[in-house]
TIZA-314127 format. One line per field, with one value per atom (N, C-alpha, C, O): x, y, z; residue number from 1. Coordinates in Angstrom, 2 decimals. Layout:
u <- c(X, ...)
v <- c(Y, ...)
w <- c(Z, ...)
i <- c(NUM, ...)
***
This chain:
u <- c(87.60, 88.27, 89.50, 89.48, 90.54, 91.79, 91.67, 90.81, 92.56, 92.54, 92.66, 91.94, 93.56, 93.74, 92.46, 92.10, 91.79, 90.54, 89.47, 88.77, 89.35, 88.37, 88.69, 87.80, 89.97, 90.38, 90.03, 89.51, 90.29, 89.95, 88.45, 88.01, 87.68, 86.22, 85.77, 84.88, 86.39, 86.08, 86.39, 85.60, 87.55, 87.92, 86.96, 86.58, 86.58, 85.62, 84.28, 83.68, 83.83, 82.57, 82.63, 81.68, 83.76, 83.94, 83.83, 83.13, 84.51, 84.48, 83.07, 82.63, 82.35, 80.98, 80.05, 79.25, 80.15, 79.21, 79.58, 78.71, 80.87, 81.27, 81.69, 81.78, 81.95, 82.41, 81.49, 81.97, 80.17, 79.30, 79.40, 79.03, 79.89, 79.94, 81.35, 81.54, 82.34, 83.72, 83.98, 84.82, 83.28, 83.48, 82.89, 83.39, 81.82, 81.23, 82.08, 82.22, 82.64, 83.55, 84.83, 85.30, 85.38, 86.67, 87.68, 87.80, 88.42, 89.41, 90.61, 91.61, 90.48, 91.50, 91.48, 91.27, 91.70, 91.73, 90.37, 90.32, 89.27, 87.95, 87.79, 87.29, 88.21, 88.12, 89.07, 88.68, 90.31, 91.28, 90.90, 91.15, 90.31, 89.85, 88.72, 88.69, 87.80, 86.69, 87.21, 86.75, 88.15, 88.74, 89.43, 89.26, 90.21, 90.90, 89.88, 90.06, 88.83, 87.79, 87.12, 86.82, 86.88, 86.28, 87.22, 86.77, 88.50, 89.47, 89.53, 89.58, 89.51, 89.52, 88.23, 88.25, 87.10, 85.82, 85.80, 85.17, 86.49, 86.47, 87.27, 87.11, 88.14, 88.87, 88.50, 88.90, 87.75, 87.42, 86.73, 87.05, 85.79, 85.15, 86.14, 85.86, 87.27, 88.25, 89.14, 90.02, 88.94, 89.70, 89.40, 90.17, 88.28, 87.95, 88.87, 88.84, 89.69, 90.65, 91.59, 91.91, 92.02, 92.96, 92.31, 92.92, 91.08, 90.36, 90.07, 90.19, 89.70, 89.38, 90.62, 90.53, 91.79, 93.03, 93.34, 93.93, 92.94, 93.15, 92.14, 92.38, 91.04, 89.97, 89.98, 88.94, 91.13, 91.20, 90.86, 90.56, 90.93, 90.64, 89.16, 88.81, 88.29, 86.87, 86.64, 87.08, 85.97, 85.76, 84.65, 84.73, 83.64, 82.51, 82.60, 82.75, 82.53, 82.56, 81.20, 80.16, 81.24, 80.00, 80.20, 81.27, 79.15, 79.26, 80.33, 80.91, 80.61, 81.46, 82.92, 83.76, 83.25, 84.64, 85.25, 86.28, 84.66, 85.17, 85.24, 84.51, 86.14, 86.18, 84.88, 84.29, 84.45, 83.14, 82.02, 81.02, 82.22, 81.20, 80.46, 79.86, 80.49, 79.69, 80.08, 79.21, 81.36, 81.77, 81.30, 81.35, 80.85, 80.33, 78.82, 78.24, 78.19, 76.75, 75.95, 76.23, 74.96, 74.11, 73.41, 73.25, 73.00, 72.30, 73.24, 72.81, 74.52, 75.48, 75.62, 75.67, 75.68, 75.73, 74.51, 74.63, 73.34, 72.10, 72.12, 71.73, 72.58, 72.65, 73.62, 73.34, 74.76, 75.71, 75.10, 75.27, 74.40, 73.75, 72.74, 72.72, 71.90, 70.89, 71.55, 71.06, 72.65, 73.37, 73.96, 73.95, 74.46, 75.04, 73.99, 74.32, 72.74, 71.67, 71.43, 70.97, 71.73, 71.48, 72.67, 72.50, 73.87, 75.08, 75.56, 75.91, 75.58, 75.96, 77.48, 77.96, 78.22, 79.67, 80.13, 79.89, 80.79, 81.20, 82.15, 82.02, 83.11, 84.06, 83.36, 83.68, 82.40, 81.66, 80.85, 80.82, 80.21, 79.44, 80.36, 79.98, 81.56, 82.52, 82.99, 83.14, 83.21, 83.58, 82.49, 82.77, 81.25, 80.11, 79.99, 79.69, 80.21, 80.19, 81.20, 80.87, 82.43, 83.46, 83.08, 83.30, 82.52, 82.13, 81.05, 81.15, 80.04, 78.94, 79.41, 78.98, 80.30, 80.85, 81.63, 81.61, 82.32, 83.03, 82.04, 82.25, 80.95, 79.95, 79.34, 79.15, 79.03, 78.44, 79.42, 79.03, 80.70, 81.70, 81.84, 81.95, 81.83, 81.93, 80.66, 80.71, 79.55, 78.29, 78.36, 77.66, 79.17, 79.33, 80.18, 80.21, 80.88, 81.81, 81.13, 79.94, 81.90, 81.40, 80.98, 80.01, 81.72, 81.42, 80.31, 79.60, 80.14, 79.06, 79.20, 80.28, 78.09, 78.06, 76.85, 75.85, 76.94, 75.82, 74.66, 74.87, 73.45, 72.29, 71.51, 70.68, 71.75, 71.11, 72.14, 72.76, 72.33, 73.37, 74.62, 74.63, 75.67, 76.90, 76.69, 77.31, 75.82, 75.59, 74.64, 74.74, 73.73, 72.77, 73.42, 73.73, 73.64, 74.43, 73.80, 73.11, 74.07, 73.82, 75.10, 76.17, 75.01, 76.20, 75.79, 75.09, 76.22, 75.91, 76.91, 76.66, 78.03, 79.01, 79.57, 79.71, 79.88, 80.47, 81.98, 82.57, 82.62, 84.07, 84.53, 83.78, 85.80, 86.49, 87.67, 88.36, 87.89, 88.96, 90.31, 90.65, 91.07, 92.41, 92.48, 93.57, 91.36, 91.32, 91.11, 90.84, 91.24, 91.02, 89.63, 89.43, 88.67, 87.29, 87.19, 86.40, 88.00, 88.01, 88.52, 87.95, 89.60, 90.16, 89.14, 89.03, 88.41, 87.42, 86.27, 85.82, 85.79, 84.72, 85.22, 84.51, 86.42, 87.00, 87.15, 86.82, 87.64, 87.79, 86.45, 86.36, 85.42, 84.09, 83.57, 82.97, 83.81, 83.35, 84.08, 83.46, 85.38, 86.16, 85.77, 85.67, 85.56, 85.12, 83.76, 83.54, 82.85, 81.53, 81.68, 81.02, 82.55, 82.79, 83.32, 82.87, 84.27, 84.84, 83.80, 83.77, 82.94, 81.88, 80.92, 80.56, 80.51, 79.60, 80.26, 79.64, 81.53, 82.22, 82.40, 82.33, 82.64, 82.77, 81.46, 81.48, 80.34, 79.03, 78.79, 78.15, 79.30, 79.07, 79.95, 79.50, 81.20, 82.17, 82.05, 82.78)
v <- c(103.07, 104.20, 103.68, 102.59, 104.46, 104.08, 104.25, 104.98, 103.56, 103.58, 105.00, 105.36, 105.79, 107.16, 107.98, 108.78, 107.79, 108.52, 108.12, 108.98, 106.82, 106.36, 106.92, 107.31, 106.95, 107.48, 108.96, 109.39, 109.73, 111.17, 111.39, 112.30, 110.58, 110.69, 110.31, 110.95, 109.28, 108.90, 110.02, 110.30, 110.67, 111.79, 112.96, 113.61, 113.24, 114.33, 114.03, 114.89, 112.80, 112.39, 112.44, 112.88, 111.99, 112.04, 113.48, 113.77, 114.38, 115.79, 116.35, 117.05, 116.05, 116.57, 116.04, 116.79, 114.74, 114.12, 114.39, 114.68, 114.30, 114.38, 115.78, 116.02, 116.69, 118.02, 118.71, 119.30, 118.68, 119.33, 118.71, 119.35, 117.48, 116.77, 116.70, 116.19, 117.22, 117.07, 117.76, 117.31, 118.85, 119.51, 118.69, 118.74, 117.94, 117.09, 115.84, 115.37, 115.31, 114.17, 114.70, 115.78, 113.94, 114.34, 114.22, 113.17, 115.31, 115.26, 114.51, 115.10, 113.22, 112.33, 111.04, 111.04, 109.94, 108.65, 108.30, 107.58, 108.78, 108.46, 109.08, 108.43, 110.33, 111.00, 110.37, 110.09, 110.14, 109.56, 108.13, 107.69, 107.39, 106.03, 106.07, 105.26, 107.00, 107.13, 107.53, 107.01, 108.45, 108.86, 107.69, 107.47, 106.93, 105.76, 104.72, 104.12, 104.51, 103.54, 103.96, 103.11, 105.25, 105.74, 105.51, 105.12, 105.74, 105.51, 104.03, 103.69, 103.15, 101.70, 101.31, 100.53, 101.84, 101.55, 102.00, 101.36, 103.10, 103.63, 102.78, 102.93, 101.90, 100.99, 99.52, 98.67, 99.22, 97.83, 97.06, 95.89, 97.64, 96.84, 96.30, 95.30, 96.96, 96.50, 95.38, 94.92, 94.93, 93.78, 92.55, 91.59, 92.56, 91.41, 91.29, 90.28, 92.29, 92.21, 91.03, 90.30, 90.85, 89.78, 88.41, 87.49, 88.28, 87.01, 86.74, 85.60, 87.77, 87.56, 87.17, 86.43, 87.67, 87.27, 85.80, 85.14, 85.27, 83.85, 82.99, 81.79, 83.56, 82.80, 82.95, 82.80, 83.24, 83.43, 82.16, 82.23, 81.01, 79.75, 79.62, 78.82, 80.41, 80.37, 81.16, 82.31, 80.56, 81.23, 82.26, 83.32, 81.97, 82.89, 83.67, 83.09, 84.96, 85.79, 85.75, 85.68, 85.81, 85.84, 86.78, 87.35, 86.94, 87.76, 87.24, 88.01, 85.95, 85.31, 85.19, 84.91, 85.39, 85.16, 86.29, 86.09, 87.46, 88.54, 89.85, 90.07, 90.72, 92.08, 92.79, 92.55, 93.66, 94.33, 93.30, 93.42, 92.31, 91.28, 91.54, 92.60, 90.55, 90.61, 91.79, 92.37, 92.16, 93.27, 94.63, 95.63, 94.66, 95.89, 95.85, 96.74, 94.85, 94.66, 95.73, 96.05, 96.29, 97.34, 96.86, 97.63, 95.60, 95.07, 95.01, 95.26, 94.69, 94.70, 96.11, 96.28, 97.10, 98.49, 98.86, 99.52, 98.42, 98.68, 97.98, 98.57, 96.74, 96.00, 96.67, 96.77, 97.12, 97.83, 99.12, 99.44, 99.85, 101.08, 100.81, 101.51, 99.80, 99.46, 99.02, 99.34, 98.28, 97.85, 99.06, 99.11, 100.03, 101.23, 102.05, 102.76, 101.95, 102.65, 102.03, 102.71, 100.76, 100.03, 100.09, 100.23, 99.97, 99.91, 101.33, 102.08, 101.70, 103.07, 103.25, 103.66, 102.94, 103.03, 103.97, 103.71, 105.04, 106.06, 105.49, 105.80, 104.68, 104.11, 103.20, 103.22, 102.41, 101.54, 102.38, 102.09, 103.41, 104.30, 104.94, 105.08, 105.33, 105.94, 104.92, 105.25, 103.67, 102.61, 102.43, 102.36, 102.36, 102.17, 103.37, 103.20, 104.57, 105.76, 105.61, 105.83, 105.25, 105.06, 103.98, 104.13, 102.88, 101.75, 102.19, 101.91, 102.87, 103.31, 104.36, 104.36, 105.25, 106.23, 105.54, 105.99, 104.46, 103.68, 103.14, 103.26, 102.55, 101.99, 103.09, 102.89, 104.23, 105.33, 105.84, 106.14, 105.94, 106.39, 105.40, 105.80, 104.10, 103.10, 103.05, 102.67, 103.42, 103.45, 104.53, 104.42, 105.54, 106.58, 106.12, 106.78, 105.00, 104.54, 103.77, 103.45, 103.49, 102.75, 101.33, 100.80, 100.71, 99.33, 99.24, 98.23, 100.27, 100.29, 99.26, 98.70, 99.02, 98.03, 97.12, 97.55, 95.86, 94.94, 95.25, 95.64, 95.07, 95.20, 93.90, 93.75, 92.97, 91.66, 90.60, 90.06, 90.29, 89.34, 90.12, 91.35, 89.41, 90.08, 90.96, 92.01, 90.53, 91.26, 92.45, 93.41, 92.41, 93.49, 94.58, 94.35, 95.76, 96.79, 98.17, 98.54, 98.94, 100.37, 100.99, 100.78, 101.73, 102.37, 103.67, 103.66, 104.79, 106.08, 106.45, 107.37, 105.73, 105.85, 107.26, 107.76, 107.90, 109.24, 109.22, 110.21, 108.09, 108.02, 106.58, 105.62, 106.49, 105.20, 105.26, 106.27, 104.18, 104.12, 104.39, 103.82, 105.29, 105.61, 106.59, 106.92, 107.06, 108.00, 109.43, 109.64, 110.40, 111.80, 112.00, 112.83, 111.26, 111.40, 111.09, 111.72, 110.13, 109.85, 111.06, 111.43, 111.66, 112.84, 113.98, 114.68, 114.16, 115.24, 115.00, 115.93, 113.76, 113.44, 113.63, 114.22, 113.14, 113.32, 114.80, 115.22, 115.58, 117.03, 117.69, 118.57, 117.29, 117.86, 117.51, 118.35, 116.28, 115.86, 116.66, 117.12, 116.82, 117.57, 119.05, 119.68, 119.60, 121.01, 121.19, 122.17, 120.25, 120.30, 120.27, 121.04, 119.39, 119.31, 120.64, 121.12, 121.23, 122.51, 123.61, 124.42, 123.65, 124.67, 124.50, 125.47, 123.27, 123.00, 123.37, 124.01, 122.98, 123.28, 124.78, 125.29, 125.49, 126.95, 127.58, 128.55, 127.02, 127.52, 127.22, 128.01, 126.07, 125.65, 126.43, 126.85, 126.62, 127.21, 128.71, 129.38)
w <- c(99.24, 99.85, 100.58, 101.15, 100.56, 101.22, 102.74, 103.24, 103.46, 104.93, 105.48, 106.41, 104.92, 105.41, 105.23, 106.10, 104.11, 103.86, 104.87, 105.41, 105.13, 106.12, 107.50, 108.25, 107.84, 109.15, 109.27, 110.31, 108.23, 108.27, 108.38, 109.08, 107.70, 107.81, 109.22, 109.77, 109.79, 111.17, 112.15, 113.05, 111.98, 112.86, 112.69, 113.66, 111.45, 111.20, 111.87, 112.50, 111.72, 112.33, 113.84, 114.50, 114.41, 115.86, 116.33, 117.31, 115.65, 116.04, 115.98, 116.90, 114.90, 114.76, 115.83, 116.40, 116.12, 117.05, 118.50, 119.32, 118.83, 120.23, 120.67, 121.87, 119.76, 120.14, 121.13, 122.10, 120.93, 121.92, 123.31, 124.30, 123.39, 124.67, 125.24, 126.35, 124.52, 124.98, 126.30, 127.08, 126.58, 127.86, 129.00, 130.12, 128.71, 129.73, 129.95, 131.08, 128.87, 129.01, 129.63, 129.29, 130.52, 131.05, 129.92, 129.30, 129.66, 128.59, 129.15, 129.56, 129.14, 129.69, 128.90, 127.68, 129.58, 128.88, 128.27, 127.27, 128.85, 128.29, 126.90, 125.98, 126.76, 125.46, 124.46, 123.32, 124.88, 123.95, 123.59, 122.46, 124.52, 124.22, 123.20, 122.27, 123.37, 122.41, 121.03, 120.02, 120.98, 119.71, 119.03, 117.83, 119.79, 119.25, 118.77, 117.71, 119.55, 119.16, 117.86, 117.02, 117.68, 116.44, 115.26, 114.18, 115.46, 114.39, 114.02, 112.84, 115.03, 114.75, 114.04, 113.09, 114.51, 113.86, 112.41, 111.57, 112.12, 110.75, 109.77, 108.56, 110.27, 109.38, 109.58, 108.79, 110.64, 110.98, 109.85, 109.66, 109.11, 108.05, 107.02, 106.36, 106.86, 105.88, 106.39, 105.66, 107.62, 108.10, 107.27, 107.27, 106.55, 105.70, 104.49, 103.80, 104.24, 103.13, 103.36, 102.43, 104.61, 104.91, 104.73, 104.19, 105.17, 105.00, 103.53, 103.07, 102.78, 101.36, 100.58, 99.60, 100.99, 100.31, 100.56, 99.70, 101.71, 102.00, 101.26, 101.08, 100.84, 100.18, 98.67, 98.02, 98.10, 96.65, 95.88, 94.69, 96.55, 95.86, 95.49, 94.63, 96.14, 95.80, 94.51, 94.40, 93.57, 92.29, 92.37, 91.74, 93.13, 93.23, 94.53, 95.61, 94.42, 95.62, 96.29, 95.64, 97.62, 98.38, 99.56, 99.74, 100.36, 101.56, 102.50, 103.27, 102.44, 103.43, 103.02, 103.87, 101.75, 101.35, 100.54, 99.91, 100.54, 99.70, 100.47, 101.44, 100.00, 100.55, 100.19, 99.14, 101.08, 100.99, 101.01, 100.30, 101.83, 102.03, 103.33, 103.52, 104.22, 105.45, 106.35, 107.00, 106.38, 107.26, 106.73, 107.45, 105.49, 104.90, 104.74, 104.11, 105.28, 105.07, 105.80, 106.96, 105.13, 105.70, 106.97, 107.92, 107.00, 108.18, 109.38, 110.51, 109.17, 110.27, 110.84, 112.06, 109.97, 110.43, 111.27, 112.29, 110.82, 111.56, 112.92, 113.93, 112.96, 114.23, 115.20, 116.39, 114.70, 115.56, 116.10, 117.27, 115.25, 115.68, 116.79, 117.80, 116.60, 117.62, 118.91, 120.00, 118.81, 120.01, 120.73, 121.96, 119.98, 120.60, 121.34, 122.29, 120.92, 121.64, 123.01, 123.94, 123.15, 124.39, 125.34, 126.55, 124.79, 125.62, 125.93, 125.02, 127.22, 127.59, 127.73, 128.79, 126.68, 126.73, 125.61, 124.44, 125.99, 125.03, 123.98, 122.80, 124.40, 123.45, 122.44, 121.26, 122.90, 121.98, 120.99, 119.80, 121.49, 120.61, 119.57, 118.40, 119.98, 119.06, 118.01, 116.84, 118.45, 117.50, 116.45, 115.26, 116.91, 115.99, 115.05, 113.87, 115.57, 114.71, 113.58, 112.41, 113.92, 112.90, 111.91, 110.70, 112.40, 111.54, 110.55, 109.36, 111.05, 110.18, 109.18, 108.03, 109.61, 108.67, 107.56, 106.41, 107.90, 106.88, 105.86, 104.65, 106.34, 105.43, 104.56, 103.36, 105.16, 104.38, 103.33, 102.20, 103.70, 102.73, 101.58, 100.42, 101.90, 100.84, 99.99, 98.82, 100.57, 99.81, 98.72, 97.70, 98.92, 97.92, 96.74, 95.69, 96.90, 95.86, 94.74, 94.82, 93.73, 92.57, 92.97, 92.44, 93.90, 94.31, 95.34, 95.40, 96.16, 97.14, 98.25, 98.46, 98.96, 100.04, 99.83, 99.26, 100.29, 100.10, 101.05, 102.20, 100.55, 101.43, 101.52, 102.41, 100.65, 100.77, 100.46, 101.37, 99.20, 98.82, 98.43, 98.46, 98.08, 97.68, 96.45, 96.32, 95.55, 94.31, 94.47, 93.70, 95.43, 95.64, 96.49, 97.66, 95.91, 96.58, 96.53, 95.57, 97.60, 97.58, 97.01, 97.57, 95.94, 95.37, 94.69, 93.68, 95.25, 94.64, 93.53, 92.75, 93.47, 92.38, 92.22, 91.10, 93.35, 93.30, 93.12, 92.69, 93.45, 93.33, 93.09, 93.30, 92.65, 92.56, 93.52, 93.60, 94.25, 95.23, 94.59, 93.56, 95.23, 94.78, 93.63, 93.16, 93.16, 92.03, 92.55, 93.73, 91.66, 92.01, 92.59, 93.48, 92.08, 92.57, 94.07, 94.77, 94.57, 96.02, 96.78, 97.81, 96.30, 96.95, 96.98, 97.98, 95.90, 95.83, 96.80, 97.47, 96.89, 97.84, 99.27, 100.09, 99.57, 100.90, 101.24, 102.34, 100.29, 100.51, 100.80, 101.66, 100.08, 100.30, 101.69, 102.36, 102.14, 103.47, 104.55, 105.51, 104.40, 105.40, 105.37, 106.43, 104.19, 104.10, 104.76, 105.47, 104.53, 105.17, 106.69, 107.40, 107.19, 108.63, 109.16, 110.20, 108.44, 108.87, 108.90, 109.83, 107.91, 107.87, 109.04, 109.71, 109.29, 110.42, 111.73, 112.59, 111.90, 113.16, 113.33, 114.45, 112.25, 112.33, 112.81, 113.56, 112.40, 112.83, 114.32, 115.02, 114.78, 116.17, 117.13, 118.20, 116.76, 117.70, 117.73, 118.46)
i <- c(1, 1, 1, 1, 2, 2, 2, 2, 3, 3, 3, 3, 4, 4, 4, 4, 5, 5, 5, 5, 6, 6, 6, 6, 7, 7, 7, 7, 8, 8, 8, 8, 9, 9, 9, 9, 10, 10, 10, 10, 11, 11, 11, 11, 12, 12, 12, 12, 13, 13, 13, 13, 14, 14, 14, 14, 15, 15, 15, 15, 16, 16, 16, 16, 17, 17, 17, 17, 18, 18, 18, 18, 19, 19, 19, 19, 20, 20, 20, 20, 21, 21, 21, 21, 22, 22, 22, 22, 23, 23, 23, 23, 24, 24, 24, 24, 25, 25, 25, 25, 26, 26, 26, 26, 27, 27, 27, 27, 28, 28, 28, 28, 29, 29, 29, 29, 30, 30, 30, 30, 31, 31, 31, 31, 32, 32, 32, 32, 33, 33, 33, 33, 34, 34, 34, 34, 35, 35, 35, 35, 36, 36, 36, 36, 37, 37, 37, 37, 38, 38, 38, 38, 39, 39, 39, 39, 40, 40, 40, 40, 41, 41, 41, 41, 42, 42, 42, 42, 43, 43, 43, 43, 44, 44, 44, 44, 45, 45, 45, 45, 46, 46, 46, 46, 47, 47, 47, 47, 48, 48, 48, 48, 49, 49, 49, 49, 50, 50, 50, 50, 51, 51, 51, 51, 52, 52, 52, 52, 53, 53, 53, 53, 54, 54, 54, 54, 55, 55, 55, 55, 56, 56, 56, 56, 57, 57, 57, 57, 58, 58, 58, 58, 59, 59, 59, 59, 60, 60, 60, 60, 61, 61, 61, 61, 62, 62, 62, 62, 63, 63, 63, 63, 64, 64, 64, 64, 65, 65, 65, 65, 66, 66, 66, 66, 67, 67, 67, 67, 68, 68, 68, 68, 69, 69, 69, 69, 70, 70, 70, 70, 71, 71, 71, 71, 72, 72, 72, 72, 73, 73, 73, 73, 74, 74, 74, 74, 75, 75, 75, 75, 76, 76, 76, 76, 77, 77, 77, 77, 78, 78, 78, 78, 79, 79, 79, 79, 80, 80, 80, 80, 81, 81, 81, 81, 82, 82, 82, 82, 83, 83, 83, 83, 84, 84, 84, 84, 85, 85, 85, 85, 86, 86, 86, 86, 87, 87, 87, 87, 88, 88, 88, 88, 89, 89, 89, 89, 90, 90, 90, 90, 91, 91, 91, 91, 92, 92, 92, 92, 93, 93, 93, 93, 94, 94, 94, 94, 95, 95, 95, 95, 96, 96, 96, 96, 97, 97, 97, 97, 98, 98, 98, 98, 99, 99, 99, 99, 100, 100, 100, 100, 101, 101, 101, 101, 102, 102, 102, 102, 103, 103, 103, 103, 104, 104, 104, 104, 105, 105, 105, 105, 106, 106, 106, 106, 107, 107, 107, 107, 108, 108, 108, 108, 109, 109, 109, 109, 110, 110, 110, 110, 111, 111, 111, 111, 112, 112, 112, 112, 113, 113, 113, 113, 114, 114, 114, 114, 115, 115, 115, 115, 116, 116, 116, 116, 117, 117, 117, 117, 118, 118, 118, 118, 119, 119, 119, 119, 120, 120, 120, 120, 121, 121, 121, 121, 122, 122, 122, 122, 123, 123, 123, 123, 124, 124, 124, 124, 125, 125, 125, 125, 126, 126, 126, 126, 127, 127, 127, 127, 128, 128, 128, 128, 129, 129, 129, 129, 130, 130, 130, 130, 131, 131, 131, 131, 132, 132, 132, 132, 133, 133, 133, 133, 134, 134, 134, 134, 135, 135, 135, 135, 136, 136, 136, 136, 137, 137, 137, 137, 138, 138, 138, 138, 139, 139, 139, 139, 140, 140, 140, 140, 141, 141, 141, 141, 142, 142, 142, 142, 143, 143, 143, 143, 144, 144, 144, 144, 145, 145, 145, 145, 146, 146, 146, 146, 147, 147, 147, 147, 148, 148, 148, 148, 149, 149, 149, 149, 150, 150, 150, 150, 151, 151, 151, 151, 152, 152, 152, 152, 153, 153, 153, 153)
***
């Protein structure tokens, strides 16, 4: 999935999760910090693109030297989620929300995300990155968010 798509999914997820609490949160730097953290979290797993480009000399891809490797690992998402349950920081929780939404969105793709080794992947194969199918999946997610928000508001 492209960066813009991940960001839109992160924003949709932020709205769904935090909207009921936005009146309790001071609509100030705390809210904007949480929103920014969610946006960063929604693209953070792809920071491994830069490292994987530097590791092109390795012939065999692994969790440690390839895009959609360790930063996309299902166990890392689970560990972040469990950590967010313990740490009472709204911005951190928002970052983790964005991160997990990124993993879930990539799990819908043809390439999926690793759950054990680099080759063992969760992949629902609903879209290919950069293709019309990605746009359709993104549109469905945003439409779903809009329908849910219409019911809430």
